[in-house]
Structure formats: structure tokens, C-alpha cells
CHARMM-style PDB file with segment names, atoms N, HN, CA, C and O in Angstrom:
ATOM      1  N   UNK     1      56.657  52.305   7.415  1.00  0.00      PROA
ATOM      2  CA  UNK     1      55.422  51.543   7.283  1.00  0.00      PROA
ATOM      3  C   UNK     1      55.700  50.115   7.728  1.00  0.00      PROA
ATOM      4  O   UNK     1      56.773  49.571   7.466  1.00  0.00      PROA
ATOM      5  N   UNK     2      54.732  49.513   8.398  1.00  0.00      PROA
ATOM      6  HN  UNK     2      53.860  49.955   8.611  1.00  0.00      PROA
ATOM      7  CA  UNK     2      54.819  48.117   8.818  1.00  0.00      PROA
ATOM      8  C   UNK     2      53.584  47.388   8.335  1.00  0.00      PROA
ATOM      9  O   UNK     2      52.563  48.001   8.021  1.00  0.00      PROA
ATOM     10  N   UNK     3      53.688  46.083   8.279  1.00  0.00      PROA
ATOM     11  HN  UNK     3      54.516  45.584   8.533  1.00  0.00      PROA
ATOM     12  CA  UNK     3      52.538  45.252   7.918  1.00  0.00      PROA
ATOM     13  C   UNK     3      52.258  44.294   9.066  1.00  0.00      PROA
ATOM     14  O   UNK     3      53.168  43.865   9.775  1.00  0.00      PROA
ATOM     15  N   UNK     4      51.002  43.973   9.231  1.00  0.00      PROA
ATOM     16  HN  UNK     4      50.263  44.322   8.655  1.00  0.00      PROA
ATOM     17  CA  UNK     4      50.599  43.016  10.257  1.00  0.00      PROA
ATOM     18  C   UNK     4      50.840  41.613   9.713  1.00  0.00      PROA
ATOM     19  O   UNK     4      50.438  41.293   8.594  1.00  0.00      PROA
ATOM     20  N   UNK     5      51.503  40.774  10.518  1.00  0.00      PROA
ATOM     21  HN  UNK     5      51.830  41.034  11.427  1.00  0.00      PROA
ATOM     22  CA  UNK     5      51.770  39.409  10.078  1.00  0.00      PROA
ATOM     23  C   UNK     5      50.531  38.547  10.276  1.00  0.00      PROA
ATOM     24  O   UNK     5      49.540  38.990  10.856  1.00  0.00      PROA
ATOM     25  N   UNK     6      50.595  37.322   9.794  1.00  0.00      PROA
ATOM     26  HN  UNK     6      51.400  36.961   9.322  1.00  0.00      PROA
ATOM     27  CA  UNK     6      49.487  36.380   9.936  1.00  0.00      PROA
ATOM     28  C   UNK     6      49.145  36.157  11.412  1.00  0.00      PROA
ATOM     29  O   UNK     6      47.992  35.891  11.750  1.00  0.00      PROA
ATOM     30  N   UNK     7      50.140  36.265  12.284  1.00  0.00      PROA
ATOM     31  HN  UNK     7      51.077  36.481  12.009  1.00  0.00      PROA
ATOM     32  CA  UNK     7      49.926  36.057  13.716  1.00  0.00      PROA
ATOM     33  C   UNK     7      49.556  37.342  14.445  1.00  0.00      PROA
ATOM     34  O   UNK     7      49.462  37.343  15.672  1.00  0.00      PROA
ATOM     35  N   UNK     8      49.343  38.439  13.714  1.00  0.00      PROA
ATOM     36  HN  UNK     8      49.419  38.438  12.717  1.00  0.00      PROA
ATOM     37  CA  UNK     8      48.922  39.698  14.311  1.00  0.00      PROA
ATOM     38  C   UNK     8      50.054  40.547  14.851  1.00  0.00      PROA
ATOM     39  O   UNK     8      49.814  41.463  15.638  1.00  0.00      PROA
ATOM     40  N   UNK     9      51.264  40.269  14.452  1.00  0.00      PROA
ATOM     41  HN  UNK     9      51.459  39.525  13.813  1.00  0.00      PROA
ATOM     42  CA  UNK     9      52.418  41.017  14.945  1.00  0.00      PROA
ATOM     43  C   UNK     9      52.788  42.150  14.005  1.00  0.00      PROA
ATOM     44  O   UNK     9      52.543  42.091  12.800  1.00  0.00      PROA
ATOM     45  N   UNK    10      53.388  43.192  14.590  1.00  0.00      PROA
ATOM     46  HN  UNK    10      53.586  43.240  15.569  1.00  0.00      PROA
ATOM     47  CA  UNK    10      53.900  44.309  13.797  1.00  0.00      PROA
ATOM     48  C   UNK    10      55.321  44.623  14.277  1.00  0.00      PROA
ATOM     49  O   UNK    10      55.719  44.244  15.378  1.00  0.00      PROA
ATOM     50  N   UNK    11      56.063  45.313  13.435  1.00  0.00      PROA
ATOM     51  HN  UNK    11      55.739  45.621  12.540  1.00  0.00      PROA
ATOM     52  CA  UNK    11      57.399  45.764  13.811  1.00  0.00      PROA
ATOM     53  C   UNK    11      57.325  47.267  14.009  1.00  0.00      PROA
ATOM     54  O   UNK    11      56.866  48.001  13.134  1.00  0.00      PROA
ATOM     55  N   UNK    12      57.787  47.720  15.180  1.00  0.00      PROA
ATOM     56  HN  UNK    12      58.160  47.124  15.891  1.00  0.00      PROA
ATOM     57  CA  UNK    12      57.847  49.156  15.453  1.00  0.00      PROA
ATOM     58  C   UNK    12      59.236  49.624  15.012  1.00  0.00      PROA
ATOM     59  O   UNK    12      60.243  49.089  15.476  1.00  0.00      PROA
ATOM     60  N   UNK    13      59.298  50.609  14.129  1.00  0.00      PROA
ATOM     61  HN  UNK    13      58.480  51.044  13.752  1.00  0.00      PROA
ATOM     62  CA  UNK    13      60.606  51.071  13.651  1.00  0.00      PROA
ATOM     63  C   UNK    13      61.525  51.471  14.805  1.00  0.00      PROA
ATOM     64  O   UNK    13      61.074  52.030  15.805  1.00  0.00      PROA
ATOM     65  N   UNK    14      62.813  51.180  14.656  1.00  0.00      PROA
ATOM     66  HN  UNK    14      63.179  50.726  13.844  1.00  0.00      PROA
ATOM     67  CA  UNK    14      63.797  51.410  15.709  1.00  0.00      PROA
ATOM     68  C   UNK    14      63.839  52.882  16.131  1.00  0.00      PROA
ATOM     69  O   UNK    14      64.048  53.178  17.308  1.00  0.00      PROA
ATOM     70  N   UNK    15      63.643  53.797  15.196  1.00  0.00      PROA
ATOM     71  HN  UNK    15      63.473  53.557  14.240  1.00  0.00      PROA
ATOM     72  CA  UNK    15      63.666  55.225  15.534  1.00  0.00      PROA
ATOM     73  C   UNK    15      62.571  55.550  16.548  1.00  0.00      PROA
ATOM     74  O   UNK    15      62.805  56.284  17.509  1.00  0.00      PROA
ATOM     75  N   UNK    16      61.377  55.002  16.331  1.00  0.00      PROA
ATOM     76  HN  UNK    16      61.187  54.406  15.551  1.00  0.00      PROA
ATOM     77  CA  UNK    16      60.264  55.252  17.252  1.00  0.00      PROA
ATOM     78  C   UNK    16      60.478  54.540  18.587  1.00  0.00      PROA
ATOM     79  O   UNK    16      60.168  55.093  19.642  1.00  0.00      PROA
ATOM     80  N   UNK    17      61.008  53.316  18.544  1.00  0.00      PROA
ATOM     81  HN  UNK    17      61.261  52.867  17.687  1.00  0.00      PROA
ATOM     82  CA  UNK    17      61.285  52.599  19.803  1.00  0.00      PROA
ATOM     83  C   UNK    17      62.266  53.390  20.654  1.00  0.00      PROA
ATOM     84  O   UNK    17      62.065  53.546  21.858  1.00  0.00      PROA
ATOM     85  N   UNK    18      63.320  53.885  20.034  1.00  0.00      PROA
ATOM     86  HN  UNK    18      63.483  53.758  19.056  1.00  0.00      PROA
ATOM     87  CA  UNK    18      64.320  54.660  20.776  1.00  0.00      PROA
ATOM     88  C   UNK    18      63.730  55.960  21.318  1.00  0.00      PROA
ATOM     89  O   UNK    18      63.943  56.313  22.478  1.00  0.00      PROA
ATOM     90  N   UNK    19      62.992  56.662  20.473  1.00  0.00      PROA
ATOM     91  HN  UNK    19      62.819  56.375  19.531  1.00  0.00      PROA
ATOM     92  CA  UNK    19      62.406  57.949  20.859  1.00  0.00      PROA
ATOM     93  C   UNK    19      61.429  57.790  22.018  1.00  0.00      PROA
ATOM     94  O   UNK    19      61.382  58.636  22.910  1.00  0.00      PROA
ATOM     95  N   UNK    20      60.647  56.705  22.010  1.00  0.00      PROA
ATOM     96  HN  UNK    20      60.685  56.017  21.286  1.00  0.00      PROA
ATOM     97  CA  UNK    20      59.607  56.508  23.015  1.00  0.00      PROA
ATOM     98  C   UNK    20      60.041  55.625  24.181  1.00  0.00      PROA
ATOM     99  O   UNK    20      59.248  55.359  25.085  1.00  0.00      PROA
ATOM    100  N   UNK    21      61.285  55.172  24.167  1.00  0.00      PROA
ATOM    101  HN  UNK    21      61.928  55.389  23.433  1.00  0.00      PROA
ATOM    102  CA  UNK    21      61.781  54.369  25.286  1.00  0.00      PROA
ATOM    103  C   UNK    21      61.195  52.971  25.328  1.00  0.00      PROA
ATOM    104  O   UNK    21      61.028  52.399  26.406  1.00  0.00      PROA
ATOM    105  N   UNK    22      60.884  52.420  24.179  1.00  0.00      PROA
ATOM    106  HN  UNK    22      61.019  52.884  23.303  1.00  0.00      PROA
ATOM    107  CA  UNK    22      60.333  51.070  24.107  1.00  0.00      PROA
ATOM    108  C   UNK    22      61.490  50.094  23.932  1.00  0.00      PROA
ATOM    109  O   UNK    22      62.226  50.150  22.947  1.00  0.00      PROA
ATOM    110  N   UNK    23      61.635  49.209  24.896  1.00  0.00      PROA
ATOM    111  HN  UNK    23      61.037  49.163  25.696  1.00  0.00      PROA
ATOM    112  CA  UNK    23      62.685  48.197  24.871  1.00  0.00      PROA
ATOM    113  C   UNK    23      62.043  46.828  25.036  1.00  0.00      PROA
ATOM    114  O   UNK    23      60.843  46.731  25.290  1.00  0.00      PROA
ATOM    115  N   UNK    24      62.824  45.785  24.894  1.00  0.00      PROA
ATOM    116  HN  UNK    24      63.799  45.864  24.687  1.00  0.00      PROA
ATOM    117  CA  UNK    24      62.320  44.432  25.096  1.00  0.00      PROA
ATOM    118  C   UNK    24      61.681  44.344  26.482  1.00  0.00      PROA
ATOM    119  O   UNK    24      62.306  44.689  27.485  1.00  0.00      PROA
ATOM    120  N   UNK    25      60.448  43.885  26.528  1.00  0.00      PROA
ATOM    121  HN  UNK    25      59.941  43.604  25.714  1.00  0.00      PROA
ATOM    122  CA  UNK    25      59.742  43.731  27.795  1.00  0.00      PROA
ATOM    123  C   UNK    25      58.918  44.939  28.212  1.00  0.00      PROA
ATOM    124  O   UNK    25      58.211  44.870  29.218  1.00  0.00      PROA
ATOM    125  N   UNK    26      58.984  46.056  27.465  1.00  0.00      PROA
ATOM    126  HN  UNK    26      59.558  46.111  26.648  1.00  0.00      PROA
ATOM    127  CA  UNK    26      58.180  47.232  27.801  1.00  0.00      PROA
ATOM    128  C   UNK    26      56.702  46.894  27.620  1.00  0.00      PROA
ATOM    129  O   UNK    26      56.292  46.397  26.571  1.00  0.00      PROA
ATOM    130  N   UNK    27      55.917  47.168  28.644  1.00  0.00      PROA
ATOM    131  HN  UNK    27      56.250  47.572  29.496  1.00  0.00      PROA
ATOM    132  CA  UNK    27      54.463  46.961  28.548  1.00  0.00      PROA
ATOM    133  C   UNK    27      53.867  48.056  27.676  1.00  0.00      PROA
ATOM    134  O   UNK    27      54.301  49.207  27.725  1.00  0.00      PROA
ATOM    135  N   UNK    28      52.881  47.696  26.886  1.00  0.00      PROA
ATOM    136  HN  UNK    28      52.528  46.761  26.846  1.00  0.00      PROA
ATOM    137  CA  UNK    28      52.179  48.668  26.051  1.00  0.00      PROA
ATOM    138  C   UNK    28      50.680  48.415  26.188  1.00  0.00      PROA
ATOM    139  O   UNK    28      50.247  47.317  26.537  1.00  0.00      PROA
ATOM    140  N   UNK    29      49.917  49.437  25.910  1.00  0.00      PROA
ATOM    141  HN  UNK    29      50.270  50.329  25.627  1.00  0.00      PROA
ATOM    142  CA  UNK    29      48.472  49.285  25.868  1.00  0.00      PROA
ATOM    143  C   UNK    29      47.983  49.847  24.546  1.00  0.00      PROA
ATOM    144  O   UNK    29      48.629  50.713  23.956  1.00  0.00      PROA
ATOM    145  N   UNK    30      46.853  49.361  24.084  1.00  0.00      PROA
ATOM    146  HN  UNK    30      46.328  48.657  24.563  1.00  0.00      PROA
ATOM    147  CA  UNK    30      46.280  49.809  22.827  1.00  0.00      PROA
ATOM    148  C   UNK    30      44.987  50.552  23.121  1.00  0.00      PROA
ATOM    149  O   UNK    30      44.153  50.094  23.902  1.00  0.00      PROA
ATOM    150  N   UNK    31      44.836  51.704  22.486  1.00  0.00      PROA
ATOM    151  HN  UNK    31      45.514  52.076  21.852  1.00  0.00      PROA
ATOM    152  CA  UNK    31      43.644  52.523  22.637  1.00  0.00      PROA
ATOM    153  C   UNK    31      43.053  52.770  21.256  1.00  0.00      PROA
ATOM    154  O   UNK    31      43.779  52.832  20.263  1.00  0.00      PROA
ATOM    155  N   UNK    32      41.748  52.908  21.198  1.00  0.00      PROA
ATOM    156  HN  UNK    32      41.158  52.858  22.004  1.00  0.00      PROA
ATOM    157  CA  UNK    32      41.092  53.258  19.935  1.00  0.00      PROA
ATOM    158  C   UNK    32      40.506  54.640  20.124  1.00  0.00      PROA
ATOM    159  O   UNK    32      39.769  54.886  21.079  1.00  0.00      PROA
ATOM    160  N   UNK    33      40.834  55.542  19.213  1.00  0.00      PROA
ATOM    161  HN  UNK    33      41.433  55.342  18.438  1.00  0.00      PROA
ATOM    162  CA  UNK    33      40.345  56.909  19.309  1.00  0.00      PROA
ATOM    163  C   UNK    33      40.011  57.418  17.916  1.00  0.00      PROA
ATOM    164  O   UNK    33      40.887  57.526  17.058  1.00  0.00      PROA
ATOM    165  N   UNK    34      38.755  57.726  17.699  1.00  0.00      PROA
ATOM    166  HN  UNK    34      38.043  57.638  18.396  1.00  0.00      PROA
ATOM    167  CA  UNK    34      38.302  58.246  16.395  1.00  0.00      PROA
ATOM    168  C   UNK    34      38.734  57.371  15.228  1.00  0.00      PROA
ATOM    169  O   UNK    34      39.164  57.881  14.193  1.00  0.00      PROA
ATOM    170  N   UNK    35      38.622  56.054  15.388  1.00  0.00      PROA
ATOM    171  HN  UNK    35      38.273  55.639  16.228  1.00  0.00      PROA
ATOM    172  CA  UNK    35      38.956  55.129  14.310  1.00  0.00      PROA
ATOM    173  C   UNK    35      40.443  54.889  14.140  1.00  0.00      PROA
ATOM    174  O   UNK    35      40.861  54.238  13.182  1.00  0.00      PROA
ATOM    175  N   UNK    36      41.253  55.413  15.066  1.00  0.00      PROA
ATOM    176  HN  UNK    36      40.913  55.942  15.843  1.00  0.00      PROA
ATOM    177  CA  UNK    36      42.700  55.212  15.003  1.00  0.00      PROA
ATOM    178  C   UNK    36      43.124  54.284  16.127  1.00  0.00      PROA
ATOM    179  O   UNK    36      42.522  54.291  17.201  1.00  0.00      PROA
ATOM    180  N   UNK    37      44.137  53.500  15.892  1.00  0.00      PROA
ATOM    181  HN  UNK    37      44.626  53.494  15.019  1.00  0.00      PROA
ATOM    182  CA  UNK    37      44.710  52.623  16.901  1.00  0.00      PROA
ATOM    183  C   UNK    37      45.939  53.309  17.468  1.00  0.00      PROA
ATOM    184  O   UNK    37      46.854  53.674  16.730  1.00  0.00      PROA
ATOM    185  N   UNK    38      45.954  53.483  18.787  1.00  0.00      PROA
ATOM    186  HN  UNK    38      45.211  53.186  19.387  1.00  0.00      PROA
ATOM    187  CA  UNK    38      47.067  54.157  19.446  1.00  0.00      PROA
ATOM    188  C   UNK    38      47.772  53.149  20.340  1.00  0.00      PROA
ATOM    189  O   UNK    38      47.148  52.513  21.189  1.00  0.00      PROA
ATOM    190  N   UNK    39      49.071  53.011  20.143  1.00  0.00      PROA
ATOM    191  HN  UNK    39      49.578  53.528  19.453  1.00  0.00      PROA
ATOM    192  CA  UNK    39      49.896  52.148  20.976  1.00  0.00      PROA
ATOM    193  C   UNK    39      50.576  53.046  21.999  1.00  0.00      PROA
ATOM    194  O   UNK    39      51.340  53.938  21.631  1.00  0.00      PROA
ATOM    195  N   UNK    40      50.303  52.817  23.288  1.00  0.00      PROA
ATOM    196  HN  UNK    40      49.682  52.092  23.587  1.00  0.00      PROA
ATOM    197  CA  UNK    40      50.890  53.640  24.347  1.00  0.00      PROA
ATOM    198  C   UNK    40      51.843  52.808  25.179  1.00  0.00      PROA
ATOM    199  O   UNK    40      51.406  51.900  25.887  1.00  0.00      PROA
ATOM    200  N   UNK    41      53.153  53.097  25.112  1.00  0.00      PROA
ATOM    201  HN  UNK    41      53.508  53.835  24.537  1.00  0.00      PROA
ATOM    202  CA  UNK    41      54.086  52.371  25.969  1.00  0.00      PROA
ATOM    203  C   UNK    41      53.897  52.801  27.420  1.00  0.00      PROA
ATOM    204  O   UNK    41      53.725  53.986  27.704  1.00  0.00      PROA
ATOM    205  N   UNK    42      53.929  51.840  28.329  1.00  0.00      PROA
ATOM    206  HN  UNK    42      54.068  50.877  28.098  1.00  0.00      PROA
ATOM    207  CA  UNK    42      53.790  52.121  29.753  1.00  0.00      PROA
ATOM    208  C   UNK    42      55.207  52.194  30.331  1.00  0.00      PROA
ATOM    209  O   UNK    42      55.734  51.211  30.852  1.00  0.00      PROA
ATOM    210  N   UNK    43      55.798  53.364  30.227  1.00  0.00      PROA
ATOM    211  HN  UNK    43      55.370  54.162  29.803  1.00  0.00      PROA
ATOM    212  CA  UNK    43      57.157  53.592  30.696  1.00  0.00      PROA
ATOM    213  C   UNK    43      57.121  54.396  31.991  1.00  0.00      PROA
ATOM    214  O   UNK    43      56.069  54.913  32.368  1.00  0.00      PROA
ATOM    215  N   UNK    44      58.259  54.509  32.675  1.00  0.00      PROA
ATOM    216  HN  UNK    44      59.114  54.089  32.368  1.00  0.00      PROA
ATOM    217  CA  UNK    44      58.345  55.312  33.894  1.00  0.00      PROA
ATOM    218  C   UNK    44      57.944  56.759  33.602  1.00  0.00      PROA
ATOM    219  O   UNK    44      57.266  57.397  34.407  1.00  0.00      PROA
ATOM    220  N   UNK    45      58.367  57.263  32.455  1.00  0.00      PROA
ATOM    221  HN  UNK    45      58.917  56.744  31.801  1.00  0.00      PROA
ATOM    222  CA  UNK    45      58.039  58.634  32.061  1.00  0.00      PROA
ATOM    223  C   UNK    45      56.525  58.809  31.917  1.00  0.00      PROA
ATOM    224  O   UNK    45      55.975  59.811  32.374  1.00  0.00      PROA
ATOM    225  N   UNK    46      55.853  57.850  31.290  1.00  0.00      PROA
ATOM    226  HN  UNK    46      56.301  57.037  30.919  1.00  0.00      PROA
ATOM    227  CA  UNK    46      54.400  57.914  31.102  1.00  0.00      PROA
ATOM    228  C   UNK    46      53.682  57.854  32.445  1.00  0.00      PROA
ATOM    229  O   UNK    46      52.758  58.628  32.692  1.00  0.00      PROA
ATOM    230  N   UNK    47      54.104  56.937  33.309  1.00  0.00      PROA
ATOM    231  HN  UNK    47      54.854  56.308  33.108  1.00  0.00      PROA
ATOM    232  CA  UNK    47      53.476  56.802  34.633  1.00  0.00      PROA
ATOM    233  C   UNK    47      53.671  58.081  35.445  1.00  0.00      PROA
ATOM    234  O   UNK    47      52.753  58.521  36.137  1.00  0.00      PROA
ATOM    235  N   UNK    48      54.857  58.679  35.366  1.00  0.00      PROA
ATOM    236  HN  UNK    48      55.603  58.322  34.804  1.00  0.00      PROA
ATOM    237  CA  UNK    48      55.120  59.919  36.089  1.00  0.00      PROA
ATOM    238  C   UNK    48      54.191  61.039  35.619  1.00  0.00      PROA
ATOM    239  O   UNK    48      53.747  61.856  36.426  1.00  0.00      PROA
ATOM    240  N   UNK    49      53.894  61.080  34.313  1.00  0.00      PROA
ATOM    241  HN  UNK    49      54.255  60.417  33.657  1.00  0.00      PROA
ATOM    242  CA  UNK    49      52.982  62.097  33.779  1.00  0.00      PROA
ATOM    243  C   UNK    49      51.569  61.931  34.313  1.00  0.00      PROA
ATOM    244  O   UNK    49      50.820  62.906  34.392  1.00  0.00      PROA
ATOM    245  N   UNK    50      51.192  60.709  34.682  1.00  0.00      PROA
ATOM    246  HN  UNK    50      51.801  59.918  34.618  1.00  0.00      PROA
ATOM    247  CA  UNK    50      49.842  60.448  35.159  1.00  0.00      PROA
ATOM    248  C   UNK    50      49.630  60.862  36.615  1.00  0.00      PROA
ATOM    249  O   UNK    50      48.492  60.980  37.070  1.00  0.00      PROA
ATOM    250  N   UNK    51      50.713  61.078  37.337  1.00  0.00      PROA
ATOM    251  HN  UNK    51      51.637  60.982  36.968  1.00  0.00      PROA
ATOM    252  CA  UNK    51      50.584  61.455  38.752  1.00  0.00      PROA
ATOM    253  C   UNK    51      49.783  62.739  38.879  1.00  0.00      PROA
ATOM    254  O   UNK    51      50.044  63.729  38.195  1.00  0.00      PROA
ATOM    255  N   UNK    52      48.805  62.697  39.768  1.00  0.00      PROA
ATOM    256  HN  UNK    52      48.594  61.893  40.324  1.00  0.00      PROA
ATOM    257  CA  UNK    52      47.989  63.870  40.019  1.00  0.00      PROA
ATOM    258  C   UNK    52      46.800  64.014  39.089  1.00  0.00      PROA
ATOM    259  O   UNK    52      46.003  64.937  39.254  1.00  0.00      PROA
ATOM    260  N   UNK    53      46.660  63.131  38.122  1.00  0.00      PROA
ATOM    261  HN  UNK    53      47.308  62.381  37.988  1.00  0.00      PROA
ATOM    262  CA  UNK    53      45.553  63.229  37.157  1.00  0.00      PROA
ATOM    263  C   UNK    53      44.203  63.107  37.864  1.00  0.00      PROA
ATOM    264  O   UNK    53      43.238  63.773  37.491  1.00  0.00      PROA
ATOM    265  N   UNK    54      44.145  62.262  38.871  1.00  0.00      PROA
ATOM    266  HN  UNK    54      44.929  61.721  39.174  1.00  0.00      PROA
ATOM    267  CA  UNK    54      42.881  62.035  39.564  1.00  0.00      PROA
ATOM    268  C   UNK    54      42.751  62.863  40.834  1.00  0.00      PROA
ATOM    269  O   UNK    54      41.914  62.563  41.685  1.00  0.00      PROA
ATOM    270  N   UNK    55      43.562  63.890  40.970  1.00  0.00      PROA
ATOM    271  HN  UNK    55      44.242  64.134  40.279  1.00  0.00      PROA
ATOM    272  CA  UNK    55      43.474  64.762  42.141  1.00  0.00      PROA
ATOM    273  C   UNK    55      42.075  65.323  42.248  1.00  0.00      PROA
ATOM    274  O   UNK    55      41.458  65.702  41.252  1.00  0.00      PROA
ATOM    275  N   UNK    56      41.593  65.370  43.461  1.00  0.00      PROA
ATOM    276  HN  UNK    56      42.095  65.063  44.269  1.00  0.00      PROA
ATOM    277  CA  UNK    56      40.253  65.888  43.668  1.00  0.00      PROA
ATOM    278  C   UNK    56      39.209  64.778  43.650  1.00  0.00      PROA
ATOM    279  O   UNK    56      38.124  64.933  44.211  1.00  0.00      PROA
ATOM    280  N   UNK    57      39.530  63.678  43.017  1.00  0.00      PROA
ATOM    281  HN  UNK    57      40.411  63.552  42.561  1.00  0.00      PROA
ATOM    282  CA  UNK    57      38.633  62.523  43.015  1.00  0.00      PROA
ATOM    283  C   UNK    57      38.756  61.825  44.357  1.00  0.00      PROA
ATOM    284  O   UNK    57      39.795  61.931  45.009  1.00  0.00      PROA
ATOM    285  N   UNK    58      37.721  61.115  44.787  1.00  0.00      PROA
ATOM    286  HN  UNK    58      36.876  61.030  44.258  1.00  0.00      PROA
ATOM    287  CA  UNK    58      37.844  60.357  46.028  1.00  0.00      PROA
ATOM    288  C   UNK    58      38.996  59.358  45.922  1.00  0.00      PROA
ATOM    289  O   UNK    58      39.147  58.677  44.908  1.00  0.00      PROA
ATOM    290  N   UNK    59      39.797  59.280  46.972  1.00  0.00      PROA
ATOM    291  HN  UNK    59      39.674  59.833  47.796  1.00  0.00      PROA
ATOM    292  CA  UNK    59      40.926  58.369  46.993  1.00  0.00      PROA
ATOM    293  C   UNK    59      40.428  56.928  47.050  1.00  0.00      PROA
ATOM    294  O   UNK    59      39.627  56.573  47.915  1.00  0.00      PROA
ATOM    295  N   UNK    60      40.908  56.100  46.121  1.00  0.00      PROA
ATOM    296  HN  UNK    60      41.558  56.388  45.418  1.00  0.00      PROA
ATOM    297  CA  UNK    60      40.508  54.694  46.119  1.00  0.00      PROA
ATOM    298  C   UNK    60      40.971  54.005  47.387  1.00  0.00      PROA
ATOM    299  O   UNK    60      40.261  53.150  47.917  1.00  0.00      PROA
ATOM    300  N   UNK    61      42.149  54.361  47.885  1.00  0.00      PROA
ATOM    301  HN  UNK    61      42.725  55.055  47.454  1.00  0.00      PROA
ATOM    302  CA  UNK    61      42.661  53.766  49.113  1.00  0.00      PROA
ATOM    303  C   UNK    61      41.778  54.140  50.296  1.00  0.00      PROA
ATOM    304  O   UNK    61      41.416  53.280  51.098  1.00  0.00      PROA
ATOM    305  N   UNK    62      41.434  55.405  50.406  1.00  0.00      PROA
ATOM    306  HN  UNK    62      41.728  56.104  49.754  1.00  0.00      PROA
ATOM    307  CA  UNK    62      40.568  55.846  51.511  1.00  0.00      PROA
ATOM    308  C   UNK    62      39.206  55.175  51.431  1.00  0.00      PROA
ATOM    309  O   UNK    62      38.653  54.768  52.453  1.00  0.00      PROA
ATOM    310  N   UNK    63      38.667  55.059  50.234  1.00  0.00      PROA
ATOM    311  HN  UNK    63      39.116  55.390  49.404  1.00  0.00      PROA
ATOM    312  CA  UNK    63      37.370  54.401  50.051  1.00  0.00      PROA
ATOM    313  C   UNK    63      37.447  52.946  50.470  1.00  0.00      PROA
ATOM    314  O   UNK    63      36.561  52.457  51.171  1.00  0.00      PROA
ATOM    315  N   UNK    64      38.494  52.245  50.052  1.00  0.00      PROA
ATOM    316  HN  UNK    64      39.214  52.643  49.483  1.00  0.00      PROA
ATOM    317  CA  UNK    64      38.674  50.844  50.415  1.00  0.00      PROA
ATOM    318  C   UNK    64      38.812  50.688  51.926  1.00  0.00      PROA
ATOM    319  O   UNK    64      38.194  49.799  52.512  1.00  0.00      PROA
ATOM    320  N   UNK    65      39.607  51.530  52.557  1.00  0.00      PROA
ATOM    321  HN  UNK    65      40.109  52.252  52.081  1.00  0.00      PROA
ATOM    322  CA  UNK    65      39.793  51.451  54.007  1.00  0.00      PROA
ATOM    323  C   UNK    65      38.487  51.725  54.752  1.00  0.00      PROA
ATOM    324  O   UNK    65      38.195  51.060  55.746  1.00  0.00      PROA
ATOM    325  N   UNK    66      37.702  52.690  54.288  1.00  0.00      PROA
ATOM    326  HN  UNK    66      37.939  53.230  53.480  1.00  0.00      PROA
ATOM    327  CA  UNK    66      36.396  52.979  54.899  1.00  0.00      PROA
ATOM    328  C   UNK    66      35.478  51.771  54.788  1.00  0.00      PROA
ATOM    329  O   UNK    66      34.822  51.393  55.759  1.00  0.00      PROA
ATOM    330  N   UNK    67      35.431  51.168  53.607  1.00  0.00      PROA
ATOM    331  HN  UNK    67      35.964  51.475  52.818  1.00  0.00      PROA
ATOM    332  CA  UNK    67      34.565  50.006  53.397  1.00  0.00      PROA
ATOM    333  C   UNK    67      34.977  48.839  54.291  1.00  0.00      PROA
ATOM    334  O   UNK    67      34.122  48.171  54.872  1.00  0.00      PROA
ATOM    335  N   UNK    68      36.263  48.596  54.403  1.00  0.00      PROA
ATOM    336  HN  UNK    68      36.958  49.139  53.932  1.00  0.00      PROA
ATOM    337  CA  UNK    68      36.742  47.504  55.255  1.00  0.00      PROA
ATOM    338  C   UNK    68      36.420  47.769  56.717  1.00  0.00      PROA
ATOM    339  O   UNK    68      36.066  46.850  57.455  1.00  0.00      PROA
ATOM    340  N   UNK    69      36.542  49.031  57.141  1.00  0.00      PROA
ATOM    341  HN  UNK    69      36.830  49.778  56.541  1.00  0.00      PROA
ATOM    342  CA  UNK    69      36.241  49.400  58.515  1.00  0.00      PROA
ATOM    343  C   UNK    69      34.759  49.175  58.786  1.00  0.00      PROA
ATOM    344  O   UNK    69      34.382  48.679  59.848  1.00  0.00      PROA
ATOM    345  N   UNK    70      33.916  49.545  57.813  1.00  0.00      PROA
ATOM    346  HN  UNK    70      34.223  49.948  56.951  1.00  0.00      PROA
ATOM    347  CA  UNK    70      32.471  49.360  57.953  1.00  0.00      PROA
ATOM    348  C   UNK    70      32.095  47.887  58.037  1.00  0.00      PROA
ATOM    349  O   UNK    70      31.164  47.514  58.750  1.00  0.00      PROA
ATOM    350  N   UNK    71      32.837  47.043  57.292  1.00  0.00      PROA
ATOM    351  HN  UNK    71      33.593  47.347  56.712  1.00  0.00      PROA
ATOM    352  CA  UNK    71      32.549  45.600  57.295  1.00  0.00      PROA
ATOM    353  C   UNK    71      32.850  44.946  58.629  1.00  0.00      PROA
ATOM    354  O   UNK    71      32.265  43.915  58.960  1.00  0.00      PROA
ATOM    355  N   UNK    72      33.763  45.540  59.408  1.00  0.00      PROA
ATOM    356  HN  UNK    72      34.238  46.378  59.139  1.00  0.00      PROA
ATOM    357  CA  UNK    72      34.122  44.957  60.714  1.00  0.00      PROA
ATOM    358  C   UNK    72      33.050  45.165  61.670  1.00  0.00      PROA
ATOM    359  OT1 UNK    72      33.162  44.748  62.823  1.00  0.00      PROA
TER     360      UNK     72
END
């Protein structure tokens, strides 16, 4: 269990930091889901899991290149 300090800080237990690959300087994001606060570390492993998630969606790069070509 951790408590939020006056400055809004919390301590993540070392066991969880080690398990999730959270080290000094690791970027994290906070999500709210069904009244719960979820801390998601942005690690190489997490980013690798996201690959292909948007498959089938229009490519943002292709869309940007088309728009720039149209602007010329």
C-alpha cells in the first residue's frame, strides 16, 4: 500500500517496478477505467505489443503524404 504525498507523489513498490520494468526515467501514462486509476509504463515491451493494433486502419503516414501532395 502507498499513500499520496502532499505534492501528489506515490511510491511504487520495488517488486512491481522490477516486474514491470519501471526504472528511473521510465515514461508512464495514467488511464481511468471504471473508476480505477491505471498506471501504464511505456516500455519497449509495451510498445512492441502495440505493433499492428491499428492494422486495417488508414495509414496516418499515407494520409499525411496524400494531403501534402494535394496542397502542392
